[in-house]
C-alpha positions in Angstrom: -15.7 -11.7 -7.1 -18.8 -13.9 -7.5 -16.9 -16.1 -9.9 -14.1 -16.6 -7.4 -16.6 -17.5 -4.6 -18.3 -20.0 -6.9 -14.9 -21.6 -7.8 -13.9 -21.8 -4.1 -17.2 -23.4 -3.2 -17.0 -25.9 -6.0 -13.5 -26.8 -4.8 -14.7 -27.3 -1.2 -17.6 -29.4 -2.3 -15.8 -31.7 -4.8 -15.9 -35.4 -4.2 -12.7 -36.8 -2.7 -12.0 -40.4 -3.6 -9.3 -42.4 -2.0 -8.5 -46.0 -2.2 -6.1 -48.9 -2.3 -3.8 -49.5 -5.2 -1.2 -52.0 -6.2 1.8 -51.5 -8.4 2.8 -54.8 -9.9 6.1 -55.8 -11.6 5.0 -57.8 -14.7 8.4 -59.6 -14.9 8.6 -61.2 -11.4 5.1 -60.7 -10.1 6.2 -58.7 -7.1 3.8 -56.0 -6.0 3.7 -52.8 -3.9 0.5 -52.2 -2.0 -0.5 -48.8 -0.6 -3.4 -46.4 0.0 -3.9 -42.8 -1.2 -6.4 -40.2 0.0 -6.4 -38.8 -3.5 -6.3 -41.8 -5.8 -6.4 -39.9 -9.1 -3.4 -37.8 -8.1 -1.4 -40.9 -7.1 -2.2 -42.5 -10.5 -1.2 -39.4 -12.3 2.0 -39.3 -10.4 2.7 -42.9 -11.3 2.2 -42.2 -15.0 4.5 -39.2 -14.8 7.2 -41.2 -13.1 7.0 -43.9 -15.7 7.2 -41.4 -18.6 10.1 -39.5 -17.0 12.0 -42.6 -15.9 12.0 -41.6 -12.3 11.3 -44.3 -9.7 7.9 -44.1 -8.1 8.8 -45.5 -4.6 12.1 -46.4 -3.0 11.0 -50.0 -2.4 10.7 -50.5 -6.2 14.0 -48.7 -7.0 16.2 -51.8 -7.7 13.8 -53.4 -10.1 12.7 -50.0 -11.5 16.3 -49.1 -12.3 17.2 -52.5 -13.8 14.0 -53.3 -15.7 12.5 -49.8 -16.3 9.2 -48.3 -15.2 7.3 -49.7 -18.2 7.2 -53.2 -16.6 5.2 -51.8 -13.7 1.4 -51.5 -13.8 -0.9 -49.4 -11.5 -4.1 -51.1 -10.4 -6.9 -49.6 -8.3 -8.1 -52.4 -6.0 -10.8 -50.5 -4.1 -12.1 -46.9 -3.8 -14.0 -45.1 -1.1 -15.4 -41.6 -1.0 -14.7 -39.2 1.8 -17.9 -38.6 3.7 -19.0 -35.0 4.2 -19.0 -35.3 8.0 -15.7 -37.2 8.1 -12.4 -35.6 9.1 -9.3 -36.2 7.1 -7.9 -38.2 9.9 -10.9 -40.5 10.0 -10.7 -40.9 6.3 -7.1 -41.9 6.5 -7.9 -44.4 9.3 -10.5 -46.0 7.0 -8.0 -46.2 4.2 -5.3 -47.8 6.4 -7.9 -50.4 7.6 -8.9 -51.2 4.1 -5.2 -51.5 3.1 -4.7 -54.0 5.9 -7.7 -56.1 4.7 -6.2 -56.2 1.2 -2.8 -57.0 2.6 -4.3 -60.0 4.3 -5.8 -61.2 1.1 -2.7 -61.0 -1.1 0.3 -63.3 -1.3 2.8 -61.7 1.2 5.8 -63.6 -0.3 5.4 -61.4 -3.5 5.3 -58.1 -1.6 8.1 -55.5 -2.0 
């Protein structure tokens, strides 16, 4: 039982890293910008989708189907750690604000 408690406590105390990411089509330069509260899981999901041939996001589907997932790259633009005293809602609000800041910096004409 002590081992289980230890594992539960370690899980609760793990560092949660979210961030802003961009998926870029290397053929036409178009990109998809988004945020994730668990950036590592999002990146792993992207890798799985590429390897399985499944489209990552509906906005990319046309190019994904015609060009294949291998022409897309996943890029982490910025990361932030969830603070211990921060609620999930506050963390997501921070991520959305950060995404808007990145959206303002990037060329909107290339956005999916």
